[in-house]
PADO-535355 format. One record per atom (N, C-alpha, C): residue number from 1; residue in three letters; atom name; x, y, z. Coordinates in steps of 0.02 Angstrom, whole numbers. Atoms other than C-alpha are relative to their C-alpha. Layout:
<rs>
(r NUM ALA CA (X Y Z))
...
</rs>
This chain:
<rs>
(r 1 UNK N (4 60 -41))
(r 1 UNK CA (-391 383 -229))
(r 1 UNK C (-30 17 67))
(r 2 UNK N (28 -10 -66))
(r 2 UNK CA (-467 360 -58))
(r 2 UNK C (50 35 45))
(r 3 UNK N (-52 -28 -43))
(r 3 UNK CA (-303 402 28))
(r 3 UNK C (14 73 -19))
(r 4 UNK N (-16 -67 23))
(r 4 UNK CA (-278 560 -76))
(r 4 UNK C (-43 53 34))
(r 5 UNK N (43 -48 -34))
(r 5 UNK CA (-424 644 14))
(r 5 UNK C (30 24 66))
(r 6 UNK N (-29 -17 -65))
(r 6 UNK CA (-319 646 174))
(r 6 UNK C (64 41 -6))
(r 7 UNK N (-61 -40 9))
(r 7 UNK CA (-171 740 99))
(r 7 UNK C (-14 73 16))
(r 8 UNK N (5 -71 -15))
(r 8 UNK CA (-141 918 157))
(r 8 UNK C (-1 38 -67))
(r 9 UNK N (5 -34 65))
(r 9 UNK CA (-200 1030 13))
(r 9 UNK C (57 51 -11))
(r 10 UNK N (-55 -48 7))
(r 10 UNK CA (-56 1153 47))
(r 10 UNK C (69 -33 2))
(r 11 UNK N (-64 37 -3))
(r 11 UNK CA (78 1017 39))
(r 11 UNK C (47 23 -55))
(r 12 UNK N (-51 -15 50))
(r 12 UNK CA (240 1043 -56))
(r 12 UNK C (-5 -52 -56))
(r 13 UNK N (0 46 56))
(r 13 UNK CA (253 965 -228))
(r 13 UNK C (55 -51 11))
(r 14 UNK N (-48 54 -9))
(r 14 UNK CA (339 796 -216))
(r 14 UNK C (39 -10 -64))
(r 15 UNK N (-43 7 59))
(r 15 UNK CA (487 782 -334))
(r 15 UNK C (25 -71 -11))
(r 16 UNK N (-23 70 8))
(r 16 UNK CA (507 593 -316))
(r 16 UNK C (-10 -22 -72))
(r 17 UNK N (5 25 68))
(r 17 UNK CA (540 510 -482))
(r 17 UNK C (-12 -75 1))
(r 18 UNK N (19 70 1))
(r 18 UNK CA (447 346 -488))
(r 18 UNK C (-21 -19 -70))
(r 19 UNK N (21 27 64))
(r 19 UNK CA (417 237 -639))
(r 19 UNK C (-40 -63 12))
(r 20 UNK N (40 60 -4))
(r 20 UNK CA (286 103 -665))
(r 20 UNK C (35 -58 -33))
(r 21 UNK N (-30 60 31))
(r 21 UNK CA (319 -73 -728))
(r 21 UNK C (7 9 -76))
(r 22 UNK N (-6 -14 72))
(r 22 UNK CA (295 -3 -905))
(r 22 UNK C (54 52 -13))
(r 23 UNK N (-54 -48 2))
(r 23 UNK CA (440 118 -868))
(r 23 UNK C (-23 72 -14))
(r 24 UNK N (26 -68 8))
(r 24 UNK CA (326 270 -886))
(r 24 UNK C (1 36 68))
(r 25 UNK N (0 -37 -63))
(r 25 UNK CA (339 409 -755))
(r 25 UNK C (-68 -4 35))
(r 26 UNK N (60 3 -41))
(r 26 UNK CA (212 399 -613))
(r 26 UNK C (-3 64 42))
(r 27 UNK N (6 -63 -37))
(r 27 UNK CA (148 561 -536))
(r 27 UNK C (-14 -13 74))
(r 28 UNK N (7 8 -73))
(r 28 UNK CA (170 566 -347))
(r 28 UNK C (-36 61 27))
(r 29 UNK N (39 -54 -30))
(r 29 UNK CA (41 670 -252))
(r 29 UNK C (29 22 67))
(r 30 UNK N (-27 -15 -66))
(r 30 UNK CA (125 660 -83))
(r 30 UNK C (9 -64 40))
(r 31 UNK N (-7 59 -43))
(r 31 UNK CA (151 545 65))
(r 31 UNK C (-29 16 69))
(r 32 UNK N (29 -8 -65))
(r 32 UNK CA (76 517 236))
(r 32 UNK C (7 -65 39))
(r 33 UNK N (2 62 -39))
(r 33 UNK CA (77 394 381))
(r 33 UNK C (-71 -29 -4))
(r 34 UNK N (66 32 6))
(r 34 UNK CA (-65 267 377))
(r 34 UNK C (-3 -60 47))
(r 35 UNK N (12 59 -42))
(r 35 UNK CA (-135 141 501))
(r 35 UNK C (-48 -46 -37))
(r 36 UNK N (42 50 34))
(r 36 UNK CA (-207 -19 426))
(r 36 UNK C (-21 -51 52))
(r 37 UNK N (25 52 -46))
(r 37 UNK CA (-319 -130 533))
(r 37 UNK C (-18 -61 -41))
(r 38 UNK N (8 61 39))
(r 38 UNK CA (-315 -308 471))
(r 38 UNK C (4 -59 47))
(r 39 UNK N (0 59 -44))
(r 39 UNK CA (-361 -469 560))
(r 39 UNK C (1 18 73))
(r 40 UNK N (2 -21 -70))
(r 40 UNK CA (-392 -374 722))
(r 40 UNK C (65 34 24))
(r 41 UNK N (-64 -29 -18))
(r 41 UNK CA (-215 -302 720))
(r 41 UNK C (9 67 -36))
(r 42 UNK N (-13 -65 30))
(r 42 UNK CA (-174 -118 692))
(r 42 UNK C (74 5 -18))
(r 43 UNK N (-69 -5 24))
(r 43 UNK CA (-17 -96 587))
(r 43 UNK C (12 71 -24))
(r 44 UNK N (-17 -68 19))
(r 44 UNK CA (63 77 573))
(r 44 UNK C (53 -2 -55))
(r 45 UNK N (-48 -7 55))
(r 45 UNK CA (148 115 408))
(r 45 UNK C (22 73 1))
(r 46 UNK N (-25 -68 -9))
(r 46 UNK CA (259 267 429))
(r 46 UNK C (0 43 -62))
(r 47 UNK N (-6 -40 61))
(r 47 UNK CA (271 319 247))
(r 47 UNK C (-38 -35 -57))
(r 48 UNK N (39 27 56))
(r 48 UNK CA (138 286 114))
(r 48 UNK C (3 52 -56))
(r 49 UNK N (-3 -45 58))
(r 49 UNK CA (164 362 -59))
(r 49 UNK C (-67 -1 -35))
(r 50 UNK N (65 -6 32))
(r 50 UNK CA (5 427 -139))
(r 50 UNK C (11 22 -72))
(r 51 UNK N (-8 -13 72))
(r 51 UNK CA (-4 424 -329))
(r 51 UNK C (-62 33 -29))
(r 52 UNK N (57 -32 35))
(r 52 UNK CA (-114 526 -446))
(r 52 UNK C (-47 -53 -27))
(r 53 UNK N (40 55 26))
(r 53 UNK CA (-174 369 -534))
(r 53 UNK C (34 -65 19))
(r 54 UNK N (-26 65 -19))
(r 54 UNK CA (-153 190 -479))
(r 54 UNK C (-52 -53 -18))
(r 55 UNK N (48 52 20))
(r 55 UNK CA (-231 24 -531))
(r 55 UNK C (-44 -23 58))
(r 56 UNK N (37 21 -59))
(r 56 UNK CA (-292 -6 -352))
(r 56 UNK C (-3 57 50))
(r 57 UNK N (6 -53 -51))
(r 57 UNK CA (-351 104 -207))
(r 57 UNK C (60 1 46))
(r 58 UNK N (-56 4 -45))
(r 58 UNK CA (-207 42 -101))
(r 58 UNK C (40 -63 -15))
(r 59 UNK N (-44 57 10))
(r 59 UNK CA (-58 -71 -131))
(r 59 UNK C (45 -4 61))
(r 60 UNK N (-41 9 -60))
(r 60 UNK CA (22 -138 27))
(r 60 UNK C (65 -34 -19))
(r 61 UNK N (-66 26 18))
(r 61 UNK CA (208 -174 18))
(r 61 UNK C (31 -44 53))
(r 62 UNK N (-37 45 -45))
(r 62 UNK CA (340 -276 107))
(r 62 UNK C (-1 26 72))
(r 63 UNK N (1 -25 -68))
(r 63 UNK CA (342 -159 257))
(r 63 UNK C (-64 -21 37))
(r 64 UNK N (63 21 -31))
(r 64 UNK CA (158 -199 291))
(r 64 UNK C (-1 -76 10))
(r 65 UNK N (-1 73 -5))
(r 65 UNK CA (182 -385 257))
(r 65 UNK C (40 -22 62))
(r 66 UNK N (-42 18 -57))
(r 66 UNK CA (322 -394 387))
(r 66 UNK C (-34 21 66))
(r 67 UNK N (30 -25 -62))
(r 67 UNK CA (235 -285 520))
(r 67 UNK C (-64 -37 18))
(r 68 UNK N (64 33 -14))
(r 68 UNK CA (69 -378 503))
(r 68 UNK C (8 -75 9))
(r 69 UNK N (-15 71 -9))
(r 69 UNK CA (154 -549 516))
(r 69 UNK C (-42 -42 -49))
(r 70 UNK N (39 32 53))
(r 70 UNK CA (75 -602 351))
(r 70 UNK C (46 -40 -45))
(r 71 UNK N (-38 41 48))
(r 71 UNK CA (132 -736 230))
(r 71 UNK C (-36 3 -67))
(r 72 UNK N (29 3 67))
(r 72 UNK CA (106 -738 42))
(r 72 UNK C (9 -72 -24))
(r 73 UNK N (-1 69 22))
(r 73 UNK CA (60 -910 -24))
(r 73 UNK C (-33 -3 -69))
(r 74 UNK N (30 11 66))
(r 74 UNK CA (25 -964 -203))
(r 74 UNK C (-31 -69 -1))
(r 75 UNK N (36 63 4))
(r 75 UNK CA (-108 -1099 -219))
(r 75 UNK C (-41 -2 -64))
(r 76 UNK N (38 9 62))
(r 76 UNK CA (-179 -1161 -384))
(r 76 UNK C (1 63 -44))
(r 77 UNK N (-7 -59 43))
(r 77 UNK CA (-111 -1009 -475))
(r 77 UNK C (-27 64 28))
(r 78 UNK N (28 -60 -32))
(r 78 UNK CA (-185 -883 -351))
(r 78 UNK C (44 20 58))
(r 79 UNK N (-37 -25 -57))
(r 79 UNK CA (-98 -773 -224))
(r 79 UNK C (-48 7 59))
(r 80 UNK N (40 -5 -61))
(r 80 UNK CA (-166 -787 -46))
(r 80 UNK C (43 31 54))
(r 81 UNK N (-33 -28 -58))
(r 81 UNK CA (-120 -681 104))
(r 81 UNK C (-26 -38 61))
(r 82 UNK N (19 40 -58))
(r 82 UNK CA (-119 -785 262))
(r 82 UNK C (34 29 61))
(r 83 UNK N (-28 -27 -62))
(r 83 UNK CA (-95 -720 439))
(r 83 UNK C (-36 -28 60))
(r 84 UNK N (29 24 -63))
(r 84 UNK CA (-122 -781 616))
(r 84 UNK C (-38 -65 -9))
(r 85 UNK N (30 65 8))
(r 85 UNK CA (-170 -953 552))
(r 85 UNK C (-65 -3 -39))
(r 86 UNK N (62 1 38))
(r 86 UNK CA (-320 -900 448))
(r 86 UNK C (9 32 -68))
(r 87 UNK N (-3 -29 67))
(r 87 UNK CA (-342 -865 263))
(r 87 UNK C (-38 66 1))
(r 88 UNK N (30 -66 -3))
(r 88 UNK CA (-379 -681 243))
(r 88 UNK C (-25 25 -68))
(r 89 UNK N (17 -30 64))
(r 89 UNK CA (-380 -632 59))
(r 89 UNK C (28 -42 -56))
(r 90 UNK N (-28 33 59))
(r 90 UNK CA (-362 -714 -110))
(r 90 UNK C (-29 30 -63))
</rs>
């Protein structure tokens, strides 16, 4: 993944035991802090888990949603992220 390039190559092996929605084990590569700039606002996420394989380059969780003052809205069967009064992503 894009984030995996920033991991320290001499990092310790992460022993976290995560499972995907299919209940299969997910290999954790490591973790790091990450700043996400969105809608003109810089949001610091203290702990981002980096996976060996993932369906998306980055999945933002509840910690980011709260810190970025974002709302999740479902319209016509689609999920939209809305923040600071403007539609950002759908």
